[in-house]
N, C-alpha and C positions, 0 to 999 in steps of 0.2 A: 396737815397738822391743824389741830385746835387752836385758835387764836387766844393768847395768853389772858386777855381780858374777859373771855367767855364764863359766864356763871354757870356753876354745875351744881346739881342739887339731886337727892335720891327721889325717887318716884314714891309718893307716899303710899302707894297701893303695892309696895314690895316689902315683904318681911325677911330678915335675915336670920340663919341659925348657924351658930360656929359648930363645928364637928370636933372630934378629938384633937389634942395638940398636933399640930403639924398635919393635919389631915384636911385644911381649910374650912370651907362652909358652903352653904346653899342659900341661894336666893329664891323666894317663891313668888311669883306675880299673882296677887289675889285675884285680879280681874281675869286672867286668861287660865290659871292654874297651872302654868309652866314653871318647872323648876330649873334652876341654873346653878351649875356647879363653881365654886371659886377656889383657887389654889391659895396659899398664904400671902401672895402678893395682892391678889384680888381682895382678900379679906381686910388686908392692910389700907388698901383704897377705900373700900366701903366704911371702915371705921373712921378714916380721915374726912369722909364726906357727911360725918354726923351733923355737921353745919354746912350750909351752902358756902361754896369757894369759888374763887375763880380758878382757872386752869393753872396760872402761875404759881397760885398759893398752893394748889394741890401737888404741882410738881416739887415746890420747894420743900414740903412737908414730907413727901416720899423720900427725897434725896436726904433728909435730915434723919428718918428714921430706918430706912432700909440699908443693909450692908452690900457692899461691892456693886454699888450702882454703876451700869454700864454708861459710857457716852452716849448710846442712843437711848437713854431712858425717856426723854421727854417725847421721842417719836413713839416708843412703845406704849407709853402712858395714853398718849393721843390716840392711838388705834384701840386700845383697850377702852377708853371711855366712849369712843365711838361705837363699838360693839355693844356696850351697855345701854347706849342711847338707842341704837336701832332696835333693841329688844325691849323697849321701853321701860327699863330699870332705872334709868337716869334721865334727868331733864336738863337741858341746856339753854341758856340765852345770852343773848348779846353777841 
């Protein structure tokens, strides 16, 4: 699991496009040309990362905005952030 103090920010080489309502969105990595689909939860996380945040701040914001947050939310969010980082869509430090 990601440390709560880890800072997370969007990779500036990635652009986002929202699709129709409840259809999620898509990320385009400008350097690689790879597209990555996001569901509505992924779009929420991307929006919340408009500014750099710590993982704890991001997790708190997700709990505040999402409905029916499961007990495993922090672990699931950590795994999701790791997947985005591994695809060079997010940058982490700390």
